[in-house]
N, CA, C and O atoms as CSV, one atom per row, in Angstrom:
chain,resi,resn,atom,element,x,y,z
A,1,MET,N,N,-229.148,-85.194,-107.221
A,1,MET,CA,C,-227.541,-85.838,-106.706
A,1,MET,C,C,-227.691,-87.323,-106.641
A,1,MET,O,O,-227.209,-88.044,-107.515
A,2,PHE,N,N,-228.482,-87.881,-105.414
A,2,PHE,CA,C,-228.286,-89.147,-105.094
A,2,PHE,C,C,-228.682,-90.320,-106.647
A,2,PHE,O,O,-228.257,-91.456,-106.857
A,3,VAL,N,N,-229.506,-89.579,-107.383
A,3,VAL,CA,C,-230.002,-91.198,-108.533
A,3,VAL,C,C,-229.066,-90.753,-109.335
A,3,VAL,O,O,-228.947,-91.569,-110.249
A,4,LEU,N,N,-228.127,-89.617,-109.495
A,4,LEU,CA,C,-226.847,-89.875,-110.208
A,4,LEU,C,C,-225.844,-91.082,-109.822
A,4,LEU,O,O,-225.566,-92.089,-110.473
A,5,ILE,N,N,-225.553,-90.808,-109.006
A,5,ILE,CA,C,-224.535,-91.495,-107.710
A,5,ILE,C,C,-224.899,-93.004,-107.693
A,5,ILE,O,O,-224.048,-93.890,-107.629
A,6,SER,N,N,-226.442,-93.252,-107.765
A,6,SER,CA,C,-227.243,-94.667,-107.544
A,6,SER,C,C,-226.743,-94.878,-109.118
A,6,SER,O,O,-225.718,-95.535,-108.930
A,7,LEU,N,N,-226.828,-94.756,-110.166
A,7,LEU,CA,C,-226.962,-95.148,-111.363
A,7,LEU,C,C,-225.337,-95.024,-111.798
A,7,LEU,O,O,-225.290,-94.699,-112.985
A,8,LEU,N,N,-224.471,-95.124,-111.427
A,8,LEU,CA,C,-222.944,-94.574,-111.629
A,8,LEU,C,C,-223.166,-95.798,-110.799
A,8,LEU,O,O,-223.547,-96.753,-111.476
A,9,ALA,N,N,-223.021,-96.056,-109.411
A,9,ALA,CA,C,-222.901,-97.411,-108.640
A,9,ALA,C,C,-223.203,-98.403,-109.811
A,9,ALA,O,O,-222.230,-98.794,-110.455
A,10,LEU,N,N,-224.243,-98.777,-110.099
A,10,LEU,CA,C,-225.095,-99.894,-110.488
A,10,LEU,C,C,-224.275,-99.982,-111.692
A,10,LEU,O,O,-224.439,-101.091,-112.200
A,11,THR,N,N,-223.215,-99.042,-112.549
A,11,THR,CA,C,-222.915,-99.689,-114.234
A,11,THR,C,C,-221.068,-99.876,-113.527
A,11,THR,O,O,-220.159,-100.393,-114.176
A,12,ALA,N,N,-220.947,-99.424,-112.395
A,12,ALA,CA,C,-219.270,-99.308,-111.893
A,12,ALA,C,C,-219.063,-101.154,-111.848
A,12,ALA,O,O,-218.102,-101.470,-112.549
A,13,GLY,N,N,-219.567,-102.045,-111.364
A,13,GLY,CA,C,-219.535,-103.724,-110.998
A,13,GLY,C,C,-219.675,-103.477,-109.493
A,13,GLY,O,O,-219.682,-102.411,-108.877
A,14,CYS,N,N,-219.779,-104.681,-109.082
A,14,CYS,CA,C,-219.816,-105.343,-107.804
A,14,CYS,C,C,-218.812,-104.844,-106.857
A,14,CYS,O,O,-219.095,-104.409,-105.740
A,15,GLU,N,N,-217.158,-104.953,-107.539
A,15,GLU,CA,C,-215.678,-104.613,-106.951
A,15,GLU,C,C,-216.166,-103.431,-106.651
A,15,GLU,O,O,-216.401,-103.079,-105.495
A,16,THR,N,N,-216.407,-102.537,-107.943
A,16,THR,CA,C,-215.802,-101.108,-108.081
A,16,THR,C,C,-216.623,-100.584,-106.462
A,16,THR,O,O,-216.250,-99.895,-105.512
A,17,ILE,N,N,-218.079,-101.445,-106.848
A,17,ILE,CA,C,-219.179,-100.556,-105.718
A,17,ILE,C,C,-219.163,-100.255,-104.331
A,17,ILE,O,O,-219.766,-99.355,-103.746
A,18,LYS,N,N,-218.054,-101.511,-103.674
A,18,LYS,CA,C,-217.512,-101.188,-102.680
A,18,LYS,C,C,-216.556,-100.175,-102.715
A,18,LYS,O,O,-216.766,-99.271,-101.906
A,19,GLY,N,N,-215.671,-100.074,-103.343
A,19,GLY,CA,C,-214.856,-98.964,-102.976
A,19,GLY,C,C,-215.622,-97.353,-103.451
A,19,GLY,O,O,-215.340,-96.361,-102.780
A,20,LEU,N,N,-216.407,-97.262,-104.426
A,20,LEU,CA,C,-217.430,-96.168,-104.673
A,20,LEU,C,C,-217.856,-95.790,-103.537
A,20,LEU,O,O,-217.756,-94.620,-103.168
A,21,GLY,N,N,-218.557,-97.011,-102.602
A,21,GLY,CA,C,-219.460,-96.560,-101.268
A,21,GLY,C,C,-218.626,-96.099,-100.683
A,21,GLY,O,O,-218.906,-94.912,-100.509
A,22,ARG,N,N,-217.543,-96.390,-100.169
A,22,ARG,CA,C,-216.417,-95.353,-99.511
A,22,ARG,C,C,-216.423,-94.030,-99.578
A,22,ARG,O,O,-216.632,-93.238,-98.659
A,23,ASP,N,N,-216.099,-93.729,-101.121
A,23,ASP,CA,C,-215.773,-92.488,-101.748
A,23,ASP,C,C,-216.823,-91.554,-101.630
A,23,ASP,O,O,-216.629,-90.338,-101.624
A,24,ILE,N,N,-218.224,-92.230,-101.511
A,24,ILE,CA,C,-219.419,-91.430,-101.488
A,24,ILE,C,C,-219.777,-91.152,-100.250
A,24,ILE,O,O,-220.298,-90.041,-100.155
A,25,GLN,N,N,-219.692,-91.741,-99.272
A,25,GLN,CA,C,-219.767,-91.758,-98.383
A,25,GLN,C,C,-219.272,-90.729,-97.393
A,25,GLN,O,O,-219.830,-90.083,-96.506
A,26,ASN,N,N,-217.704,-90.816,-97.967
A,26,ASN,CA,C,-217.062,-89.416,-97.637
A,26,ASN,C,C,-217.125,-88.096,-98.058
A,26,ASN,O,O,-217.053,-87.079,-97.368
A,27,ALA,N,N,-217.259,-88.202,-99.186
A,27,ALA,CA,C,-217.328,-87.174,-99.882
A,27,ALA,C,C,-219.130,-86.611,-99.330
A,27,ALA,O,O,-219.414,-85.455,-99.645
A,28,GLY,N,N,-220.169,-87.389,-98.596
A,28,GLY,CA,C,-221.125,-87.360,-98.457
A,28,GLY,C,C,-220.888,-86.347,-96.988
A,28,GLY,O,O,-221.428,-85.265,-96.759
A,29,GLU,N,N,-219.883,-87.114,-96.098
A,29,GLU,CA,C,-219.260,-86.169,-94.674
A,29,GLU,C,C,-218.929,-85.230,-95.185
A,29,GLU,O,O,-219.292,-84.294,-94.472
A,30,ALA,N,N,-218.308,-84.791,-96.250
A,30,ALA,CA,C,-217.708,-83.912,-96.311
A,30,ALA,C,C,-219.035,-82.353,-97.275
A,30,ALA,O,O,-218.948,-81.127,-97.200
A,31,ILE,N,N,-219.829,-83.037,-97.865
A,31,ILE,CA,C,-221.115,-81.789,-97.544
A,31,ILE,C,C,-221.309,-81.812,-97.259
A,31,ILE,O,O,-222.003,-80.795,-97.280
A,32,ASP,N,N,-221.659,-82.633,-96.013
A,32,ASP,CA,C,-222.681,-82.603,-94.341
A,32,ASP,C,C,-221.616,-80.992,-93.858
A,32,ASP,O,O,-222.033,-79.871,-93.570
A,33,ASP,N,N,-220.509,-81.388,-93.918
A,33,ASP,CA,C,-219.414,-80.447,-93.033
A,33,ASP,C,C,-219.531,-79.018,-93.371
A,33,ASP,O,O,-219.553,-78.006,-92.671
A,34,ALA,N,N,-219.622,-79.284,-95.055
A,34,ALA,CA,C,-219.305,-77.758,-95.772
A,34,ALA,C,C,-221.026,-77.037,-95.385
A,34,ALA,O,O,-221.133,-75.887,-94.960
A,35,VAL,N,N,-221.935,-77.718,-95.566
A,35,VAL,CA,C,-222.957,-76.892,-95.406
A,35,VAL,C,C,-223.287,-76.775,-93.608
A,35,VAL,O,O,-224.088,-75.901,-93.277
A,36,ARG,N,N,-222.907,-77.312,-92.930
A,36,ARG,CA,C,-222.724,-76.994,-91.573
A,36,ARG,C,C,-222.103,-75.644,-91.719
A,36,ARG,O,O,-221.779,-75.002,-90.721
């Protein structure tokens, strides 16, 4: 899963990566909460 996100981020472009990073971080936290 992480590899897929990394590939998407690499192909998205530098400016988009900043926004993507926040979205990914938020999604990751939501997943962590769901798992717990």
